[in-house]
N, C-alpha and C positions, 0 to 999 in steps of 0.2 A: 691381607690385613696388615695395618701399620704395626711395626715392631715396637714402637714407642709413641706416646702421646703426651704433650705438655698439658698439665691440668689447667682448667679455667679457674680463676680465683675471683672472689667477691670483693666489693668495696664496702668499707665500713661507713655507715650512716647513722644518724641519731633517730630518725623517724621512719616508720614504714610508709612506702609509697601507696598511693590510692589508685583505684581503677581495676576493672576486670581483666585488663591485659597483663596483670601481675599474678604469678603463682607464688604461694607462700608455703614453706616447708619448715619443719623443725630443724634447728641447727644441732646436729649430733656432736657430742663431746667425745671424740675418739681419735682415730688415726685415718687420714685420707688415704685411699688406695684405689688404683686403677686395676681392674681385673680383666685379664686377657684369657678368654676361653678358646681353646683350640683342641678339637678332637678329644673331648672329655677330660682335658687337663686344664687346671686353673693356675695361671701365673699372676702373682700380685706384685705391683710396683708401687712403692711409696712416693711421696711428694718429691723426694730428692733423687728419684730414679733408681733406687735400690730394690732388689727382689726381697720380699718379706713373707712369702708363703710358709717358710719354715717356722715362723713365729706363731702361726695360726693353723695347725694341722687339722683342726676340726672343720675348716672350710674346704677341705679336699672333697667333700660330698657335694659342693655347690653345683658342679656341672650336671649332676643327675637330676637337678631340679630346674633346669633351663631348657626350653624347647629351642635350642640353637646348636649349630655345629661350630660356628665361630662367632664370637661377640667380644666387644670391649665395654665393660661397665665402669661407671664412676661410682664410688661408694665411700661410706664411712664405716670402719670397723670399730665396734664399741663393746664395752663391758657394762652390763646393766646392774644396778643395785636392786635391793629387795623390792623397791617400788617401781621398778622398770625404767629408772632414769639412768641415762648414760653419764658416767663420771670418768674423766681422764685419768685420775689417780688410780682407778681400778685397772685400767689397761696398761698403765705405764710399766709395770714389771715385765710385760710381754714384749715391749718394743725392741729392746736391745738384747734380749735373753738368747744366748746361744747354747745353753745347756739342754740337750734333748730330753733328759729325764725331768728337769724342772718344767720345761714347756709342756710335756705330756701330763704332768700332775696339774698344772694350771688349766690346761684344756679340759680336764675332767672336773675340777673343782669349781672353776668359774669360766665357762666357755664364752667366747665372743659371739657377736651377732654382726652380720654384714648387711647394712642398710644400703641397698642399691637405689640411686636417685637419678641416674642418667644412663643413656645407651648411645654410644658413639659409633658403633660398627655392628653390623648384623649380616652374616652369611653373604658376603660379597658386596655389601653396600656401605659406603662411608656416609654416616648420618650427621656429620658435624655441622653441615650447613642446613640441615633440616630444622624446622622450628622446634623449640624445646617441648611444646605441648604434644607434638607428634612423636618425638623421641620417647617421651614418658609413656605415651599410650602404647607404643610398641614394647617398651620395657615391661609394662604391666602384663602384657599378653604373653610374653615368653617366660615369665617367672612363675614357678610353683612354690609358694611359701613353705618353709620348713623351719625347724628350730634355730638354724644358724643363718638363714637367708630370708630377708624381708624386703618388700617394696616400700620405699619412702613416700608416703602419701603427701598430697598437696591440696590446698584449697585455692580457688580462684577468687581474688578480691578478699576483702575482710581481713586484711593484714593486722590491723590494730586489735581486733578481737582475738586472733590467734596469739598475738604477742602477750595479751593479758592472760590468756589461758596458760601460756608457757611460763609466765611469771609466777602464777599460782602453783604450778607443778614443780617449780624449782629448776627449770631447764636453763641452758646457757643462753639461748636466744632463738631468733627466727631468721630464715633466709627468704629474700624476695627475688624472684627471677622472672624476667620478662618472658611471657608465653611464646613470643615469636623469636626469641633470641637463638642465634646459632652458637656453636661451641668455639670459644676463642682461646688460644693458648697463652693467655695473659690475664692480668687483673682487669676486670671490666665493670663498667657502670650498668651493664645489662643484668648482672647479679649483684645484689646488695645484701649486707648482713646487718642486723639490728641486734645488739647484744643486751641481755639483761644482766648477766654476770660479766664483768670486765675480765678478760682472760687473754693472754698473748704470750708468744715466745720471745725470750730475750737471751742475749749472749752472756755467758759467765766470763767476766773479765778479771776476776780476782776474788780473794776471800780475806776476811779480817780475822785477827786473833783476839781471843777473849778468855773468859773464865771457862767456857764450855770446851770439852775435849774436841779435838780435830780442828774446828773453826767456829767462829761466832756467826758470821753472815756471809752470803755471797754478794759480790759486787756485780751489778747488772748493767748492761749496755745495749744499745740498738743503733742501727744505721740511721743517720740524720743527714740533713743537707750539708752540714759541715764535716761529715765523716762519722766516726763512731762516737756516740755521746753517752755520758753517764745518766742513767735513769733512776738510780737509787740502789739500796741494798735490801736483801730479804733475809730475815733471821728466824722465820717461823715456817712450820710445815715439815720439819725434819724429825726423824726418830734416830736412835743411836745407830741403827744399821745403815740408814741412808747417809748419815754424817760420815761414817767410816768409808762407805763405798765412794762417796763423792770426793773425799779427801784423797783416796787412792787414785782416782781419775785425774785430780787436779795437780798432784805433785809433778808428774812428768811434763806438764804444760807451763811450769813456772818460768817467768822471765823477769829481768831486772827493771824494765821500763813499763810505764803505763801505756795501754793500747789506745787511750782516748786522745782525740784530737786536741781537746782543751785541757788545761791543767786542772786536776781533780784532787783537792786536799782531803784524803781519807786517812785517818789515823790507823796505825798498826795493820797496814794492808800488804798483802803479797799478791803481785800481779801474775796473771796467766795469759797465755795465748788464747784469744777468744774463739775457741773451737767447739765448746760444748754449748748446746742449746737447752735452756730450761723453760718449762711451762710455768707461768706465774699467774695467779689469780689476785686481783687487787680491787680496791674500792673505786678509785678514779685517779685522774692526774691532778697534781697540784699546779698552781700558777707558774711555778718555776720549772715545770717539766719533770717532776719526780713522781714516782708511784706512791700512792697513799694506801697503807695497810696491805702490803704485798704478802702473799702466801705461796710457798714453794709447793708445786704439785708433782714435779718429776722432770727427768731429762727426756729430750726428744732426739733420737738418732735418725728419724725420718725427715728431718728438716735441714736443708742446706744452710749453714751459718751465713752465707752471702745473701740469703733471702730475708734475714731478720732485720726489719726496719721498724722504727717507731710508727705505730699505726694509730692515726688520728682520724676522726670522722671527716669525710669529704665534704667540701662545700656544696650547696645545692647546685644542681646542674643547670647551666644556662641552655636556652633553646639551641638545638643543633642547626647550623647553617651549612648547606652543602657546598657553598663556595664563599670565599671572602668577597669577591667582586664578580658581577655577571660578566660574561664574555663581551657583550655589547652594551654600551652606556646610552643613557637617554639623550645625550647631546649629539648623537651621530645619526644622520639620515642615510649615509652610506659608510661602509667600513671595510677595511682589508685586514685579515688576520692570517697568521701562519698556523695551520692546524696539521699536525702529523707530517710536517715538512712540505705541505701544500699551501700555496697562497690562495685564499678564498676571498672573493668579493661579495659582500652582503649589501643588497640594495633595497630601496623603498622600506626602510626599517620603521618609518612612522605610519605606514599604512595600517588602518584599523582592520583587524581580522575578526574581532568579536565586538560588534557594535554596542550591545547592551552594557558590556563591562569596560569597553575601551581598550581591550588588550590588542597589542600591535604585532606585526610580524617580528619585531625585535623580541617580544616576549616569547613567541614561538621558538625562535632560534635559541634563546637563552634557556628555555626549558630543556630542549634536546641536548644542549651542552651540559646541563646539570645532571641529566639522567643517563648520559652516554655509557658510562661504565656498567650500568645495570641493564640497559636495553640491548647493547651490542651482542652479548652472548646469545640472546634469543633471536637475533637476526642473522647470525653468522651462517653462511652457506645456503641461505634461503632466498630464492627469487622473490622479487617484490612486484606487486601490482600497485602502481602509483596512482593516487587520487589527489589531483592538484586543485587547490583553491587560490588562484592568483589574486583574487579580490576578497578573500575572507569567506566566512561561513554563509553569508547572505548573497554572495555573488555566484556567478556560474562556475561550476567545477567540471573537470573532465578526467577520464581515466586514461592512463598511459602504461601499457605493458611493454610495447616495443620501444626500446631506448633509441633515440635518434642519434645520428652521427655527430650532432653538435655537443653531445655530452662529452666531458673531458676523458681522454684516453686512460687516465690513471684510475678511473672507476673500474670495478670488476663487473664484467658482463658474462652471461651464460646464455647460449642459444639452446632453446628447448623446442623440439618439433611439436607443432600444433595440428592435430587431426582436423580440427574445425577449419583452420586457415589453409591446411595443406601446405604449410610452410613453417620454417622455424621462427620463433619469437626471440628477440634479443632482450632478455631481462637484465635489469640492473640489480646489484646486491649492495647492501650497506655493511661493509666489512670493518670499517674503522670510523673514528669520530669525524674525520674530514668528509667521508662519504655521507654520513648521517646529516651533518650540518649543510652540506651542499644540497641535499634533497629538501631540507627544511627551507632553505632559501628559495627553492622552486615553488614553495607554497604547499608542500606535502604535509598537511596537518597531522595525519596519522600514517603509520607504516603498516602495511598489510602483507605479511610474508606467507609463503606456503607452509604447510604442516610437515613437509619433508625437506630434505637437504640435497644439494647437488652431490652426486655420487650415489644417492639412493632415493631418487625422486619418486620412484614407484612405491616406496615404503615409508609411511609417516612415522615420526617418532613420538607422536601423541595422538590420542583420539579426543574429540571435542564433544562435550555436552553443552548445548546452548539452550538456556532457559529464558524464554522470551515471553514477557507478560502481554496478555491480550486484554487491555483495559482493566487491569486488576491492580491491587495494592502491591507494593514491593514486599510486604510481609509474606504474601503467597509465594513469591519467587524464592525468598529465604527458606520457607517451609519445603519447597520443591528441592532446593539444593541439599538440605539436610536429609531428605529422603534418598537422594542419590548417594550421599555419603554412607547412609545406613545400608544401602544395597551393595556398595562396594566392599564394606567391611567383611562380610562372610565369604566373599570371593577372594580375600587376601590382596585386594588392589587398593592403591592409594590414589586419591584424586586431589587436585589443588584448585581452589576457587579464586576467581578474580572478578571484579566488576568489568563490564564491557565498556564502561564509559558512557553507555547509553542507558537503556531502561532495564537491561537484564543482567544475568550472571553467566559466566562461563565456568565449567569445570574441566580442567585438563587432566587426562589420564595418560601419563607417559608410558610408552611401550618400547620394546626393542624394535629397531627399524628393520624388521624381518617379515612383517605382515603387509599385505596389500591394503589399499584403501577400501576395497570391497569387503575385506575381512574385518577391518576396524569399524566400518559402517554397520555391518551386520551385528557385530558385538555390541555396539552402542544401541542398536535397535532392541536387542535382547534386554539390555539394562533398562531401556524405556518401558518394555513390557512389565518387568518386575516392579518398577517404581509406580507406574500407572495402575497396576493391579492393586497395589496397597492403598491408594487413595484416588480412585477414578474421578471423583468430583472435583479434584484440584486441577486436572489437566484437560486440555483439548488436543485432539489428534489429527484433524484433517490437514493435509498439506496445503490446500488452497486457502489463501488468506481470508477470502470472503466466506468460507464455510466454518471458520474457527469460532467456537463459542466465546462470548465475551465474559470477562470476570474470571478467567482461568489462565493457566500457564501452558504455553506451547513447548513441548519437549522436542527440540530440533536436533536430530542426529544426522541429518542429510548434509551438513557442512563437511562431513568426512568424505571428501572426494578429491580425486587427482586434479591438481591445478587450482583448487579453491583456496582462497586466502581468508585470513582472519586478523582482526586488529590485535597487534602484539601487546604484551604487557608493557606498561609505562608510557604508552603513547597518549598524546592529546587526542581528543575527539572533536569533531566539527559540530558541536551542539552548544547552545547558550550556557554560559557559566564556565566554559572551557574545562569540562571534566576530563579526568585522566583515568585510563584503564589501570586499575589498581589491584595487585595481588593481595590476597587476604589470608589470614590465619582462620582456621575453621571456627575458632572461638569468637571471631568477629561476625560470622554469618549467623546473626541472631536478630531478634526483634529490635527495631530501632535503626538498623543499618539503612543508610541512604546513599546510593552511588554518587549523588551530587556532592557529598561531603568531601570528596577527593578531587581537587581541582588544581589549576596551574599555580595558584599562590601558596598552597600548603603541601601539595604532594611531594615535592623534592625534600622538604624537611622530614616528612614521614619516612621516605625511603632512606634518608641518611640515618634515621634512628633504627629502623627495623631491618635494613639490609634487603637482600634479594630473597623474598619468600618463595619465589618461583625457581630458585636454583635446583631443587630436586626434580623439576620437570626435565632438566637437562641431564641429570645423572641417574635417575631411578628408572632404569630400562626394564620394565616389568614384562614378564612373559604371560601369555594368555591361555596356554594349554590347560593348566590346572584350574584356573578360574572358570574356564569353559566347562570342565567336568563338573565342578560344583554348581554351576549355573543350570546345567541340564537337570540336576535333581530338584532345583528350586522351581523350574518351569514344568516339571513333570506333573500332569493332571492327577488329582487324587483318584485312587482306585474306587470303583463303585462297590457298594456293599452287596453281598450276595442276595439274590431275590429269595423271598420266602416261598416255600412250596405250600 
């Protein structure tokens, strides 16, 4: 388990995004904390990397309400008012309190609540590259709510409605998170925050003297492009106790010079080193960059002063482009490029490969150049069965497993003995970008790797569920895929869907590479029995194509075999429209999904936005022993009632 994790931060925007691919949550007004659970002990780390479990002793019971041995939670620790609303000023006395007696009294009189909203690690599995919707589903499964631990709920879509409800309830705001987002150790556009109440941390850069005892107002600053900038003064929100305590904290920090980059004429001011962070509520920003109607809420010792910057709403995001310029330009019929230190010659670039759309061989090569970083991890160490289309999808194609001597020696080859041929076959592997683009130049429209890797070729690292429509609507394929998912849930197994690029859907179930192909095929057949038994009218089962019933979905588990290949994720397919085999989030496997919507012109932009949704297929090495035990109980026939005498 990682010893530390940098928290993912949200970007401030003015409007809630639209679409079902966004999850919306309440923005809790408290203290951000990462919770590290290890062997019934909870360690809490604040945003600035400091341990803070001593401040919240009532959270020591949290491990007893989690079905996990090791886990990392992302959470907000809050104190709720009498209406159940989180208020920062209520938790502020706990943040920097080191008096054990005072902490114990506060824990009894006004206990905190830990709202868990993300799961980054669970019992040996790093989940940070798993889609958020799946991380949250796992989190909800392992939490048992108690008075001090709660799951932070979300809604899919409908962000504006939640924002209005939050406004009526007097909440701080709403967070919007892309359902397919991974966990990034930085501020990200995949997580957005929409504030109702303007509230932010600022640096205390000085204080002014006046008629009031101790000080009149705090001078506030924040990091800006030109350095530390003055944002205004705050003189409300204090009582006599907080005035005295703040004054005592400020006196040792006094310095003769202003910490601001620009000259700031403030009368009767005493400057301090900008080391204290204050939470300030305010109405809005003035045109000259000052806070309007600021109110002091308290100090934050959990925030690093270096992280305090003026936070303004981000500009609307422009469409993401995976590359500034394509590798090959329209002016070239032939081209030479240096790729990974290899000189590659690309030929016949104007040749039409997709006649209906006019896509050329150049488009094919540029696609694979754009998706190389995504596809290569899924091809690494896997022998390839090449299917070459030298004249495009309407010309003659041929299969090529045995790599000829004419292939360049810098390619990686692996000899695998073939029982059928009674001789070894020299397979080629695509280990790097140069290899991938060399094969694209040969007219390999798609890449078809084995389901196992060199070094463990007898043991696949995923089993495949292939849902193939038999003259039926794609909605039936979607329904079948969701039945597969529901069958996997009680077994404790994760499946990952993708379009085939053709008519159907694939569900990959990653496994530890310790089982034989025969074992994974048998397991996939058992899943088929469970799924088909739930809705037999949806499926057809004969293996012979001519015997399959029309208007149904064929559940194909026979692809799980030694030496069999499957179209990899992110590959182009040799069908009209130039469709792309596209990994999906389960939330996208719904009514209205059309595999033709992902094609050569838009798929790279999607991948640049959502990242590798199939990364867990490479990392989530699931074991099958316990799922098999559970499956046996599911497949056990019901006991017959005793006969009446």
